mmCIF file of the protein (N, C-alpha, C, O) and its ligand, coordinates in Angstrom:
data_MODEL
# 
_entry.id   MODEL 
# 
loop_
_entity.id 
_entity.type 
_entity.pdbx_number_of_molecules 
1 polymer     1 
2 non-polymer 1 
# 
_entity_poly.entity_id                      1 
_entity_poly.type                           'polypeptide(L)' 
_entity_poly.nstd_linkage                   no 
_entity_poly.nstd_monomer                   no 
_entity_poly.pdbx_seq_one_letter_code       
;(UNK)(UNK)(UNK)(UNK)(UNK)(UNK)(UNK)(UNK)(UNK)(UNK)(UNK)(UNK)(UNK)(UNK)(UNK)(UNK)
(UNK)(UNK)(UNK)(UNK)(UNK)(UNK)(UNK)(UNK)(UNK)(UNK)(UNK)(UNK)(UNK)(UNK)(UNK)(UNK)
(UNK)(UNK)(UNK)(UNK)(UNK)(UNK)(UNK)(UNK)(UNK)(UNK)(UNK)(UNK)(UNK)(UNK)(UNK)(UNK)
(UNK)(UNK)(UNK)(UNK)(UNK)(UNK)
;
_entity_poly.pdbx_seq_one_letter_code_can   XXXXXXXXXXXXXXXXXXXXXXXXXXXXXXXXXXXXXXXXXXXXXXXXXXXXXX 
_entity_poly.pdbx_strand_id                 A 
# 
loop_
_entity_poly_seq.entity_id 
_entity_poly_seq.num 
_entity_poly_seq.mon_id 
_entity_poly_seq.hetero 
1 1  UNK n 
1 2  UNK n 
1 3  UNK n 
1 4  UNK n 
1 5  UNK n 
1 6  UNK n 
1 7  UNK n 
1 8  UNK n 
1 9  UNK n 
1 10 UNK n 
1 11 UNK n 
1 12 UNK n 
1 13 UNK n 
1 14 UNK n 
1 15 UNK n 
1 16 UNK n 
1 17 UNK n 
1 18 UNK n 
1 19 UNK n 
1 20 UNK n 
1 21 UNK n 
1 22 UNK n 
1 23 UNK n 
1 24 UNK n 
1 25 UNK n 
1 26 UNK n 
1 27 UNK n 
1 28 UNK n 
1 29 UNK n 
1 30 UNK n 
1 31 UNK n 
1 32 UNK n 
1 33 UNK n 
1 34 UNK n 
1 35 UNK n 
1 36 UNK n 
1 37 UNK n 
1 38 UNK n 
1 39 UNK n 
1 40 UNK n 
1 41 UNK n 
1 42 UNK n 
1 43 UNK n 
1 44 UNK n 
1 45 UNK n 
1 46 UNK n 
1 47 UNK n 
1 48 UNK n 
1 49 UNK n 
1 50 UNK n 
1 51 UNK n 
1 52 UNK n 
1 53 UNK n 
1 54 UNK n 
# 
loop_
_struct_asym.id 
_struct_asym.entity_id 
A 1 
B 2 
# 
loop_
_chem_comp.id 
_chem_comp.type 
_chem_comp.mon_nstd_flag 
UNK 'L-peptide linking' . 
ZN  non-polymer         . 
# 
_pdbx_entity_nonpoly.entity_id   2 
_pdbx_entity_nonpoly.name        ? 
_pdbx_entity_nonpoly.comp_id     ZN 
# 
_pdbx_nonpoly_scheme.asym_id         B 
_pdbx_nonpoly_scheme.entity_id       2 
_pdbx_nonpoly_scheme.mon_id          ZN 
_pdbx_nonpoly_scheme.ndb_seq_num     1 
_pdbx_nonpoly_scheme.pdb_seq_num     101 
_pdbx_nonpoly_scheme.auth_seq_num    101 
_pdbx_nonpoly_scheme.pdb_mon_id      ZN 
_pdbx_nonpoly_scheme.auth_mon_id     ZN 
_pdbx_nonpoly_scheme.pdb_strand_id   A 
_pdbx_nonpoly_scheme.pdb_ins_code    . 
# 
loop_
_atom_site.group_PDB 
_atom_site.id 
_atom_site.type_symbol 
_atom_site.label_atom_id 
_atom_site.label_alt_id 
_atom_site.label_comp_id 
_atom_site.label_asym_id 
_atom_site.label_entity_id 
_atom_site.label_seq_id 
_atom_site.pdbx_PDB_ins_code 
_atom_site.Cartn_x 
_atom_site.Cartn_y 
_atom_site.Cartn_z 
_atom_site.occupancy 
_atom_site.B_iso_or_equiv 
_atom_site.pdbx_formal_charge 
_atom_site.auth_seq_id 
_atom_site.auth_comp_id 
_atom_site.auth_asym_id 
_atom_site.auth_atom_id 
_atom_site.pdbx_PDB_model_num 
ATOM   1   N  N  . UNK A 1 1  ? -18.450 -0.593 8.331   1.00 0.00 ? 1   UNK A N  1 
ATOM   2   C  CA . UNK A 1 1  ? -17.348 -1.349 7.741   1.00 0.00 ? 1   UNK A CA 1 
ATOM   3   C  C  . UNK A 1 1  ? -16.075 -1.127 8.557   1.00 0.00 ? 1   UNK A C  1 
ATOM   4   O  O  . UNK A 1 1  ? -15.777 -0.011 8.983   1.00 0.00 ? 1   UNK A O  1 
ATOM   5   N  N  . UNK A 1 2  ? -15.347 -2.195 8.760   1.00 0.00 ? 2   UNK A N  1 
ATOM   6   C  CA . UNK A 1 2  ? -14.123 -2.097 9.551   1.00 0.00 ? 2   UNK A CA 1 
ATOM   7   C  C  . UNK A 1 2  ? -12.944 -1.791 8.628   1.00 0.00 ? 2   UNK A C  1 
ATOM   8   O  O  . UNK A 1 2  ? -12.787 -2.393 7.565   1.00 0.00 ? 2   UNK A O  1 
ATOM   9   N  N  . UNK A 1 3  ? -12.131 -0.850 9.061   1.00 0.00 ? 3   UNK A N  1 
ATOM   10  C  CA . UNK A 1 3  ? -10.937 -0.548 8.277   1.00 0.00 ? 3   UNK A CA 1 
ATOM   11  C  C  . UNK A 1 3  ? -9.834  -0.016 9.170   1.00 0.00 ? 3   UNK A C  1 
ATOM   12  O  O  . UNK A 1 3  ? -10.084 0.424  10.292  1.00 0.00 ? 3   UNK A O  1 
ATOM   13  N  N  . UNK A 1 4  ? -8.618  -0.060 8.665   1.00 0.00 ? 4   UNK A N  1 
ATOM   14  C  CA . UNK A 1 4  ? -7.481  0.555  9.334   1.00 0.00 ? 4   UNK A CA 1 
ATOM   15  C  C  . UNK A 1 4  ? -7.056  1.775  8.519   1.00 0.00 ? 4   UNK A C  1 
ATOM   16  O  O  . UNK A 1 4  ? -7.181  1.807  7.295   1.00 0.00 ? 4   UNK A O  1 
ATOM   17  N  N  . UNK A 1 5  ? -6.550  2.776  9.242   1.00 0.00 ? 5   UNK A N  1 
ATOM   18  C  CA . UNK A 1 5  ? -5.941  3.889  8.539   1.00 0.00 ? 5   UNK A CA 1 
ATOM   19  C  C  . UNK A 1 5  ? -4.442  3.684  8.575   1.00 0.00 ? 5   UNK A C  1 
ATOM   20  O  O  . UNK A 1 5  ? -3.843  3.604  9.647   1.00 0.00 ? 5   UNK A O  1 
ATOM   21  N  N  . UNK A 1 6  ? -3.844  3.600  7.415   1.00 0.00 ? 6   UNK A N  1 
ATOM   22  C  CA . UNK A 1 6  ? -2.416  3.329  7.312   1.00 0.00 ? 6   UNK A CA 1 
ATOM   23  C  C  . UNK A 1 6  ? -1.739  4.492  6.612   1.00 0.00 ? 6   UNK A C  1 
ATOM   24  O  O  . UNK A 1 6  ? -2.277  5.084  5.677   1.00 0.00 ? 6   UNK A O  1 
ATOM   25  N  N  . UNK A 1 7  ? -0.543  4.800  7.092   1.00 0.00 ? 7   UNK A N  1 
ATOM   26  C  CA . UNK A 1 7  ? 0.229   5.885  6.490   1.00 0.00 ? 7   UNK A CA 1 
ATOM   27  C  C  . UNK A 1 7  ? 1.040   5.319  5.328   1.00 0.00 ? 7   UNK A C  1 
ATOM   28  O  O  . UNK A 1 7  ? 1.771   4.341  5.482   1.00 0.00 ? 7   UNK A O  1 
ATOM   29  N  N  . UNK A 1 8  ? 0.901   5.938  4.186   1.00 0.00 ? 8   UNK A N  1 
ATOM   30  C  CA . UNK A 1 8  ? 1.669   5.518  3.022   1.00 0.00 ? 8   UNK A CA 1 
ATOM   31  C  C  . UNK A 1 8  ? 3.124   5.948  3.196   1.00 0.00 ? 8   UNK A C  1 
ATOM   32  O  O  . UNK A 1 8  ? 3.402   7.112  3.484   1.00 0.00 ? 8   UNK A O  1 
ATOM   33  N  N  . UNK A 1 9  ? 4.037   5.018  3.024   1.00 0.00 ? 9   UNK A N  1 
ATOM   34  C  CA . UNK A 1 9  ? 5.449   5.364  3.250   1.00 0.00 ? 9   UNK A CA 1 
ATOM   35  C  C  . UNK A 1 9  ? 5.988   6.234  2.117   1.00 0.00 ? 9   UNK A C  1 
ATOM   36  O  O  . UNK A 1 9  ? 7.010   6.902  2.274   1.00 0.00 ? 9   UNK A O  1 
ATOM   37  N  N  . UNK A 1 10 ? 5.312   6.224  0.995   1.00 0.00 ? 10  UNK A N  1 
ATOM   38  C  CA . UNK A 1 10 ? 5.812   6.949  -0.170  1.00 0.00 ? 10  UNK A CA 1 
ATOM   39  C  C  . UNK A 1 10 ? 5.307   8.397  -0.207  1.00 0.00 ? 10  UNK A C  1 
ATOM   40  O  O  . UNK A 1 10 ? 6.113   9.325  -0.273  1.00 0.00 ? 10  UNK A O  1 
ATOM   41  N  N  . UNK A 1 11 ? 3.987   8.600  -0.164  1.00 0.00 ? 11  UNK A N  1 
ATOM   42  C  CA . UNK A 1 11 ? 3.457   9.962  -0.263  1.00 0.00 ? 11  UNK A CA 1 
ATOM   43  C  C  . UNK A 1 11 ? 3.083   10.528 1.101   1.00 0.00 ? 11  UNK A C  1 
ATOM   44  O  O  . UNK A 1 11 ? 2.682   11.687 1.200   1.00 0.00 ? 11  UNK A O  1 
ATOM   45  N  N  . UNK A 1 12 ? 3.210   9.724  2.153   1.00 0.00 ? 12  UNK A N  1 
ATOM   46  C  CA . UNK A 1 12 ? 2.941   10.140 3.538   1.00 0.00 ? 12  UNK A CA 1 
ATOM   47  C  C  . UNK A 1 12 ? 1.484   10.544 3.786   1.00 0.00 ? 12  UNK A C  1 
ATOM   48  O  O  . UNK A 1 12 ? 1.185   11.309 4.703   1.00 0.00 ? 12  UNK A O  1 
ATOM   49  N  N  . UNK A 1 13 ? 0.610   10.027 2.969   1.00 0.00 ? 13  UNK A N  1 
ATOM   50  C  CA . UNK A 1 13 ? -0.805  10.295 3.180   1.00 0.00 ? 13  UNK A CA 1 
ATOM   51  C  C  . UNK A 1 13 ? -1.452  9.072  3.798   1.00 0.00 ? 13  UNK A C  1 
ATOM   52  O  O  . UNK A 1 13 ? -1.013  7.940  3.599   1.00 0.00 ? 13  UNK A O  1 
ATOM   53  N  N  . UNK A 1 14 ? -2.499  9.331  4.546   1.00 0.00 ? 14  UNK A N  1 
ATOM   54  C  CA . UNK A 1 14 ? -3.217  8.215  5.143   1.00 0.00 ? 14  UNK A CA 1 
ATOM   55  C  C  . UNK A 1 14 ? -4.205  7.630  4.138   1.00 0.00 ? 14  UNK A C  1 
ATOM   56  O  O  . UNK A 1 14 ? -4.864  8.344  3.383   1.00 0.00 ? 14  UNK A O  1 
ATOM   57  N  N  . UNK A 1 15 ? -4.276  6.339  4.161   1.00 0.00 ? 15  UNK A N  1 
ATOM   58  C  CA . UNK A 1 15 ? -5.279  5.700  3.313   1.00 0.00 ? 15  UNK A CA 1 
ATOM   59  C  C  . UNK A 1 15 ? -5.926  4.572  4.099   1.00 0.00 ? 15  UNK A C  1 
ATOM   60  O  O  . UNK A 1 15 ? -5.386  4.096  5.098   1.00 0.00 ? 15  UNK A O  1 
ATOM   61  N  N  . UNK A 1 16 ? -7.077  4.160  3.633   1.00 0.00 ? 16  UNK A N  1 
ATOM   62  C  CA . UNK A 1 16 ? -7.841  3.164  4.375   1.00 0.00 ? 16  UNK A CA 1 
ATOM   63  C  C  . UNK A 1 16 ? -7.750  1.798  3.715   1.00 0.00 ? 16  UNK A C  1 
ATOM   64  O  O  . UNK A 1 16 ? -7.812  1.664  2.492   1.00 0.00 ? 16  UNK A O  1 
ATOM   65  N  N  . UNK A 1 17 ? -7.602  0.798  4.556   1.00 0.00 ? 17  UNK A N  1 
ATOM   66  C  CA . UNK A 1 17 ? -7.701  -0.568 4.051   1.00 0.00 ? 17  UNK A CA 1 
ATOM   67  C  C  . UNK A 1 17 ? -8.887  -1.229 4.742   1.00 0.00 ? 17  UNK A C  1 
ATOM   68  O  O  . UNK A 1 17 ? -9.016  -1.201 5.966   1.00 0.00 ? 17  UNK A O  1 
ATOM   69  N  N  . UNK A 1 18 ? -9.720  -1.803 3.948   1.00 0.00 ? 18  UNK A N  1 
ATOM   70  C  CA . UNK A 1 18 ? -10.954 -2.366 4.464   1.00 0.00 ? 18  UNK A CA 1 
ATOM   71  C  C  . UNK A 1 18 ? -10.824 -3.845 4.757   1.00 0.00 ? 18  UNK A C  1 
ATOM   72  O  O  . UNK A 1 18 ? -10.046 -4.572 4.139   1.00 0.00 ? 18  UNK A O  1 
ATOM   73  N  N  . UNK A 1 19 ? -11.621 -4.255 5.724   1.00 0.00 ? 19  UNK A N  1 
ATOM   74  C  CA . UNK A 1 19 ? -11.632 -5.659 6.124   1.00 0.00 ? 19  UNK A CA 1 
ATOM   75  C  C  . UNK A 1 19 ? -11.917 -6.543 4.912   1.00 0.00 ? 19  UNK A C  1 
ATOM   76  O  O  . UNK A 1 19 ? -12.816 -6.269 4.118   1.00 0.00 ? 19  UNK A O  1 
ATOM   77  N  N  . UNK A 1 20 ? -11.136 -7.594 4.796   1.00 0.00 ? 20  UNK A N  1 
ATOM   78  C  CA . UNK A 1 20 ? -11.336 -8.518 3.685   1.00 0.00 ? 20  UNK A CA 1 
ATOM   79  C  C  . UNK A 1 20 ? -10.311 -8.339 2.577   1.00 0.00 ? 20  UNK A C  1 
ATOM   80  O  O  . UNK A 1 20 ? -10.117 -9.225 1.745   1.00 0.00 ? 20  UNK A O  1 
ATOM   81  N  N  . UNK A 1 21 ? -9.646  -7.163 2.575   1.00 0.00 ? 21  UNK A N  1 
ATOM   82  C  CA . UNK A 1 21 ? -8.637  -6.940 1.543   1.00 0.00 ? 21  UNK A CA 1 
ATOM   83  C  C  . UNK A 1 21 ? -7.305  -7.554 1.966   1.00 0.00 ? 21  UNK A C  1 
ATOM   84  O  O  . UNK A 1 21 ? -7.091  -7.875 3.135   1.00 0.00 ? 21  UNK A O  1 
ATOM   85  N  N  . UNK A 1 22 ? -6.426  -7.707 0.992   1.00 0.00 ? 22  UNK A N  1 
ATOM   86  C  CA . UNK A 1 22 ? -5.134  -8.327 1.270   1.00 0.00 ? 22  UNK A CA 1 
ATOM   87  C  C  . UNK A 1 22 ? -4.300  -7.462 2.212   1.00 0.00 ? 22  UNK A C  1 
ATOM   88  O  O  . UNK A 1 22 ? -3.651  -7.971 3.126   1.00 0.00 ? 22  UNK A O  1 
ATOM   89  N  N  . UNK A 1 23 ? -4.324  -6.152 1.982   1.00 0.00 ? 23  UNK A N  1 
ATOM   90  C  CA . UNK A 1 23 ? -3.528  -5.261 2.825   1.00 0.00 ? 23  UNK A CA 1 
ATOM   91  C  C  . UNK A 1 23 ? -3.999  -5.291 4.274   1.00 0.00 ? 23  UNK A C  1 
ATOM   92  O  O  . UNK A 1 23 ? -3.197  -5.212 5.204   1.00 0.00 ? 23  UNK A O  1 
ATOM   93  N  N  . UNK A 1 24 ? -5.299  -5.406 4.447   1.00 0.00 ? 24  UNK A N  1 
ATOM   94  C  CA . UNK A 1 24 ? -5.862  -5.475 5.794   1.00 0.00 ? 24  UNK A CA 1 
ATOM   95  C  C  . UNK A 1 24 ? -5.280  -6.667 6.544   1.00 0.00 ? 24  UNK A C  1 
ATOM   96  O  O  . UNK A 1 24 ? -4.867  -6.562 7.699   1.00 0.00 ? 24  UNK A O  1 
ATOM   97  N  N  . UNK A 1 25 ? -5.261  -7.791 5.857   1.00 0.00 ? 25  UNK A N  1 
ATOM   98  C  CA . UNK A 1 25 ? -4.720  -9.009 6.457   1.00 0.00 ? 25  UNK A CA 1 
ATOM   99  C  C  . UNK A 1 25 ? -3.237  -8.839 6.781   1.00 0.00 ? 25  UNK A C  1 
ATOM   100 O  O  . UNK A 1 25 ? -2.771  -9.214 7.857   1.00 0.00 ? 25  UNK A O  1 
ATOM   101 N  N  . UNK A 1 26 ? -2.499  -8.257 5.814   1.00 0.00 ? 26  UNK A N  1 
ATOM   102 C  CA . UNK A 1 26 ? -1.060  -8.064 6.007   1.00 0.00 ? 26  UNK A CA 1 
ATOM   103 C  C  . UNK A 1 26 ? -0.796  -7.131 7.175   1.00 0.00 ? 26  UNK A C  1 
ATOM   104 O  O  . UNK A 1 26 ? 0.117   -7.356 7.969   1.00 0.00 ? 26  UNK A O  1 
ATOM   105 N  N  . UNK A 1 27 ? -1.600  -6.085 7.274   1.00 0.00 ? 27  UNK A N  1 
ATOM   106 C  CA . UNK A 1 27 ? -1.405  -5.113 8.352   1.00 0.00 ? 27  UNK A CA 1 
ATOM   107 C  C  . UNK A 1 27 ? -1.721  -5.729 9.709   1.00 0.00 ? 27  UNK A C  1 
ATOM   108 O  O  . UNK A 1 27 ? -1.058  -5.436 10.704  1.00 0.00 ? 27  UNK A O  1 
ATOM   109 N  N  . UNK A 1 28 ? -2.724  -6.572 9.738   1.00 0.00 ? 28  UNK A N  1 
ATOM   110 C  CA . UNK A 1 28 ? -3.116  -7.237 10.977  1.00 0.00 ? 28  UNK A CA 1 
ATOM   111 C  C  . UNK A 1 28 ? -2.000  -8.152 11.468  1.00 0.00 ? 28  UNK A C  1 
ATOM   112 O  O  . UNK A 1 28 ? -1.744  -8.256 12.667  1.00 0.00 ? 28  UNK A O  1 
ATOM   113 N  N  . UNK A 1 29 ? -1.348  -8.806 10.527  1.00 0.00 ? 29  UNK A N  1 
ATOM   114 C  CA . UNK A 1 29 ? -0.290  -9.744 10.883  1.00 0.00 ? 29  UNK A CA 1 
ATOM   115 C  C  . UNK A 1 29 ? 0.997   -9.030 11.273  1.00 0.00 ? 29  UNK A C  1 
ATOM   116 O  O  . UNK A 1 29 ? 1.669   -9.415 12.230  1.00 0.00 ? 29  UNK A O  1 
ATOM   117 N  N  . UNK A 1 30 ? 1.331   -7.984 10.520  1.00 0.00 ? 30  UNK A N  1 
ATOM   118 C  CA . UNK A 1 30 ? 2.605   -7.297 10.720  1.00 0.00 ? 30  UNK A CA 1 
ATOM   119 C  C  . UNK A 1 30 ? 2.391   -5.805 10.623  1.00 0.00 ? 30  UNK A C  1 
ATOM   120 O  O  . UNK A 1 30 ? 2.485   -5.229 9.539   1.00 0.00 ? 30  UNK A O  1 
ATOM   121 N  N  . UNK A 1 31 ? 2.103   -5.176 11.746  1.00 0.00 ? 31  UNK A N  1 
ATOM   122 C  CA . UNK A 1 31 ? 1.802   -3.760 11.735  1.00 0.00 ? 31  UNK A CA 1 
ATOM   123 C  C  . UNK A 1 31 ? 3.012   -2.884 11.492  1.00 0.00 ? 31  UNK A C  1 
ATOM   124 O  O  . UNK A 1 31 ? 2.872   -1.715 11.133  1.00 0.00 ? 31  UNK A O  1 
ATOM   125 N  N  . UNK A 1 32 ? 4.206   -3.439 11.684  1.00 0.00 ? 32  UNK A N  1 
ATOM   126 C  CA . UNK A 1 32 ? 5.399   -2.595 11.535  1.00 0.00 ? 32  UNK A CA 1 
ATOM   127 C  C  . UNK A 1 32 ? 5.972   -2.635 10.121  1.00 0.00 ? 32  UNK A C  1 
ATOM   128 O  O  . UNK A 1 32 ? 6.961   -1.958 9.838   1.00 0.00 ? 32  UNK A O  1 
ATOM   129 N  N  . UNK A 1 33 ? 5.370   -3.413 9.240   1.00 0.00 ? 33  UNK A N  1 
ATOM   130 C  CA . UNK A 1 33 ? 5.888   -3.411 7.877   1.00 0.00 ? 33  UNK A CA 1 
ATOM   131 C  C  . UNK A 1 33 ? 5.404   -2.161 7.139   1.00 0.00 ? 33  UNK A C  1 
ATOM   132 O  O  . UNK A 1 33 ? 4.468   -1.491 7.577   1.00 0.00 ? 33  UNK A O  1 
ATOM   133 N  N  . UNK A 1 34 ? 6.041   -1.864 6.039   1.00 0.00 ? 34  UNK A N  1 
ATOM   134 C  CA . UNK A 1 34 ? 5.695   -0.634 5.346   1.00 0.00 ? 34  UNK A CA 1 
ATOM   135 C  C  . UNK A 1 34 ? 4.612   -0.908 4.305   1.00 0.00 ? 34  UNK A C  1 
ATOM   136 O  O  . UNK A 1 34 ? 4.551   -1.969 3.683   1.00 0.00 ? 34  UNK A O  1 
ATOM   137 N  N  . UNK A 1 35 ? 3.761   0.105  4.153   1.00 0.00 ? 35  UNK A N  1 
ATOM   138 C  CA . UNK A 1 35 ? 2.681   -0.005 3.192   1.00 0.00 ? 35  UNK A CA 1 
ATOM   139 C  C  . UNK A 1 35 ? 2.628   1.241  2.337   1.00 0.00 ? 35  UNK A C  1 
ATOM   140 O  O  . UNK A 1 35 ? 3.037   2.320  2.764   1.00 0.00 ? 35  UNK A O  1 
ATOM   141 N  N  . UNK A 1 36 ? 2.130   1.087  1.152   1.00 0.00 ? 36  UNK A N  1 
ATOM   142 C  CA . UNK A 1 36 ? 1.867   2.273  0.346   1.00 0.00 ? 36  UNK A CA 1 
ATOM   143 C  C  . UNK A 1 36 ? 0.465   2.174  -0.242  1.00 0.00 ? 36  UNK A C  1 
ATOM   144 O  O  . UNK A 1 36 ? -0.100  1.092  -0.401  1.00 0.00 ? 36  UNK A O  1 
ATOM   145 N  N  . UNK A 1 37 ? -0.072  3.352  -0.557  1.00 0.00 ? 37  UNK A N  1 
ATOM   146 C  CA . UNK A 1 37 ? -1.446  3.418  -1.033  1.00 0.00 ? 37  UNK A CA 1 
ATOM   147 C  C  . UNK A 1 37 ? -1.547  2.899  -2.476  1.00 0.00 ? 37  UNK A C  1 
ATOM   148 O  O  . UNK A 1 37 ? -0.540  2.618  -3.126  1.00 0.00 ? 37  UNK A O  1 
ATOM   149 N  N  . UNK A 1 38 ? -2.765  2.785  -2.942  1.00 0.00 ? 38  UNK A N  1 
ATOM   150 C  CA . UNK A 1 38 ? -2.999  2.264  -4.285  1.00 0.00 ? 38  UNK A CA 1 
ATOM   151 C  C  . UNK A 1 38 ? -2.277  3.094  -5.346  1.00 0.00 ? 38  UNK A C  1 
ATOM   152 O  O  . UNK A 1 38 ? -1.652  2.549  -6.255  1.00 0.00 ? 38  UNK A O  1 
ATOM   153 N  N  . UNK A 1 39 ? -2.373  4.420  -5.216  1.00 0.00 ? 39  UNK A N  1 
ATOM   154 C  CA . UNK A 1 39 ? -1.733  5.313  -6.183  1.00 0.00 ? 39  UNK A CA 1 
ATOM   155 C  C  . UNK A 1 39 ? -0.243  5.038  -6.273  1.00 0.00 ? 39  UNK A C  1 
ATOM   156 O  O  . UNK A 1 39 ? 0.318   4.909  -7.361  1.00 0.00 ? 39  UNK A O  1 
ATOM   157 N  N  . UNK A 1 40 ? 0.389   4.951  -5.101  1.00 0.00 ? 40  UNK A N  1 
ATOM   158 C  CA . UNK A 1 40 ? 1.835   4.773  -5.076  1.00 0.00 ? 40  UNK A CA 1 
ATOM   159 C  C  . UNK A 1 40 ? 2.235   3.381  -5.537  1.00 0.00 ? 40  UNK A C  1 
ATOM   160 O  O  . UNK A 1 40 ? 3.234   3.225  -6.240  1.00 0.00 ? 40  UNK A O  1 
ATOM   161 N  N  . UNK A 1 41 ? 1.481   2.386  -5.155  1.00 0.00 ? 41  UNK A N  1 
ATOM   162 C  CA . UNK A 1 41 ? 1.861   1.045  -5.587  1.00 0.00 ? 41  UNK A CA 1 
ATOM   163 C  C  . UNK A 1 41 ? 1.717   0.932  -7.102  1.00 0.00 ? 41  UNK A C  1 
ATOM   164 O  O  . UNK A 1 41 ? 2.468   0.214  -7.763  1.00 0.00 ? 41  UNK A O  1 
ATOM   165 N  N  . UNK A 1 42 ? 0.730   1.663  -7.636  1.00 0.00 ? 42  UNK A N  1 
ATOM   166 C  CA . UNK A 1 42 ? 0.576   1.690  -9.093  1.00 0.00 ? 42  UNK A CA 1 
ATOM   167 C  C  . UNK A 1 42 ? 1.774   2.382  -9.735  1.00 0.00 ? 42  UNK A C  1 
ATOM   168 O  O  . UNK A 1 42 ? 2.343   1.899  -10.714 1.00 0.00 ? 42  UNK A O  1 
ATOM   169 N  N  . UNK A 1 43 ? 2.143   3.527  -9.156  1.00 0.00 ? 43  UNK A N  1 
ATOM   170 C  CA . UNK A 1 43 ? 3.272   4.295  -9.678  1.00 0.00 ? 43  UNK A CA 1 
ATOM   171 C  C  . UNK A 1 43 ? 4.560   3.463  -9.628  1.00 0.00 ? 43  UNK A C  1 
ATOM   172 O  O  . UNK A 1 43 ? 5.334   3.418  -10.585 1.00 0.00 ? 43  UNK A O  1 
ATOM   173 N  N  . UNK A 1 44 ? 4.758   2.813  -8.484  1.00 0.00 ? 44  UNK A N  1 
ATOM   174 C  CA . UNK A 1 44 ? 5.963   2.008  -8.291  1.00 0.00 ? 44  UNK A CA 1 
ATOM   175 C  C  . UNK A 1 44 ? 6.006   0.884  -9.323  1.00 0.00 ? 44  UNK A C  1 
ATOM   176 O  O  . UNK A 1 44 ? 7.062   0.560  -9.866  1.00 0.00 ? 44  UNK A O  1 
ATOM   177 N  N  . UNK A 1 45 ? 4.856   0.305  -9.579  1.00 0.00 ? 45  UNK A N  1 
ATOM   178 C  CA . UNK A 1 45 ? 4.778   -0.776 -10.544 1.00 0.00 ? 45  UNK A CA 1 
ATOM   179 C  C  . UNK A 1 45 ? 5.117   -0.259 -11.948 1.00 0.00 ? 45  UNK A C  1 
ATOM   180 O  O  . UNK A 1 45 ? 5.853   -0.901 -12.697 1.00 0.00 ? 45  UNK A O  1 
ATOM   181 N  N  . UNK A 1 46 ? 4.572   0.897  -12.282 1.00 0.00 ? 46  UNK A N  1 
ATOM   182 C  CA . UNK A 1 46 ? 4.835   1.478  -13.599 1.00 0.00 ? 46  UNK A CA 1 
ATOM   183 C  C  . UNK A 1 46 ? 6.315   1.823  -13.756 1.00 0.00 ? 46  UNK A C  1 
ATOM   184 O  O  . UNK A 1 46 ? 6.904   1.602  -14.815 1.00 0.00 ? 46  UNK A O  1 
ATOM   185 N  N  . UNK A 1 47 ? 6.905   2.364  -12.699 1.00 0.00 ? 47  UNK A N  1 
ATOM   186 C  CA . UNK A 1 47 ? 8.328   2.697  -12.737 1.00 0.00 ? 47  UNK A CA 1 
ATOM   187 C  C  . UNK A 1 47 ? 9.171   1.438  -12.942 1.00 0.00 ? 47  UNK A C  1 
ATOM   188 O  O  . UNK A 1 47 ? 10.154  1.443  -13.682 1.00 0.00 ? 47  UNK A O  1 
ATOM   189 N  N  . UNK A 1 48 ? 8.767   0.372  -12.277 1.00 0.00 ? 48  UNK A N  1 
ATOM   190 C  CA . UNK A 1 48 ? 9.487   -0.886 -12.385 1.00 0.00 ? 48  UNK A CA 1 
ATOM   191 C  C  . UNK A 1 48 ? 9.408   -1.412 -13.812 1.00 0.00 ? 48  UNK A C  1 
ATOM   192 O  O  . UNK A 1 48 ? 10.384  -1.933 -14.351 1.00 0.00 ? 48  UNK A O  1 
ATOM   193 N  N  . UNK A 1 49 ? 8.236   -1.271 -14.412 1.00 0.00 ? 49  UNK A N  1 
ATOM   194 C  CA . UNK A 1 49 ? 8.053   -1.732 -15.799 1.00 0.00 ? 49  UNK A CA 1 
ATOM   195 C  C  . UNK A 1 49 ? 8.897   -0.886 -16.742 1.00 0.00 ? 49  UNK A C  1 
ATOM   196 O  O  . UNK A 1 49 ? 9.564   -1.408 -17.637 1.00 0.00 ? 49  UNK A O  1 
ATOM   197 N  N  . UNK A 1 50 ? 8.859   0.449  -16.526 1.00 0.00 ? 50  UNK A N  1 
ATOM   198 C  CA . UNK A 1 50 ? 9.644   1.351  -17.367 1.00 0.00 ? 50  UNK A CA 1 
ATOM   199 C  C  . UNK A 1 50 ? 11.122  0.999  -17.274 1.00 0.00 ? 50  UNK A C  1 
ATOM   200 O  O  . UNK A 1 50 ? 11.829  0.934  -18.280 1.00 0.00 ? 50  UNK A O  1 
ATOM   201 N  N  . UNK A 1 51 ? 11.571  0.774  -16.046 1.00 0.00 ? 51  UNK A N  1 
ATOM   202 C  CA . UNK A 1 51 ? 12.962  0.447  -15.806 1.00 0.00 ? 51  UNK A CA 1 
ATOM   203 C  C  . UNK A 1 51 ? 13.326  -0.861 -16.497 1.00 0.00 ? 51  UNK A C  1 
ATOM   204 O  O  . UNK A 1 51 ? 14.420  -1.014 -17.040 1.00 0.00 ? 51  UNK A O  1 
ATOM   205 N  N  . UNK A 1 52 ? 12.410  -1.774 -16.465 1.00 0.00 ? 52  UNK A N  1 
ATOM   206 C  CA . UNK A 1 52 ? 12.625  -3.099 -17.034 1.00 0.00 ? 52  UNK A CA 1 
ATOM   207 C  C  . UNK A 1 52 ? 12.856  -3.029 -18.542 1.00 0.00 ? 52  UNK A C  1 
ATOM   208 O  O  . UNK A 1 52 ? 13.658  -3.782 -19.094 1.00 0.00 ? 52  UNK A O  1 
ATOM   209 N  N  . UNK A 1 53 ? 12.139  -2.111 -19.202 1.00 0.00 ? 53  UNK A N  1 
ATOM   210 C  CA . UNK A 1 53 ? 12.215  -2.030 -20.653 1.00 0.00 ? 53  UNK A CA 1 
ATOM   211 C  C  . UNK A 1 53 ? 13.283  -1.067 -21.154 1.00 0.00 ? 53  UNK A C  1 
ATOM   212 O  O  . UNK A 1 53 ? 13.448  -0.892 -22.361 1.00 0.00 ? 53  UNK A O  1 
ATOM   213 N  N  . UNK A 1 54 ? 13.998  -0.454 -20.246 1.00 0.00 ? 54  UNK A N  1 
ATOM   214 C  CA . UNK A 1 54 ? 15.013  0.483  -20.666 1.00 0.00 ? 54  UNK A CA 1 
ATOM   215 C  C  . UNK A 1 54 ? 16.230  -0.213 -21.284 1.00 0.00 ? 54  UNK A C  1 
ATOM   216 O  O  . UNK A 1 54 ? 17.182  0.454  -21.691 1.00 0.00 ? 54  UNK A O  1 
HETATM 217 ZN ZN . ZN  B 2 .  ? 0.923   6.898  -1.423  1.00 0.00 2 101 ZN  A ZN 1 
# 
């Protein structure tokens, strides 16, 4: 299986994106944009929701 190893900008851990996923496509198009792993994107989303309801 083809994948890229991308550094998460939030937790600084490497994570893999597999061919066919949205992140894989985004990374292929723009390698200099920032990415975060599933855990962090989930956390960020939850924080945004919490903030929204405050
Ligand atoms: Zn992360």
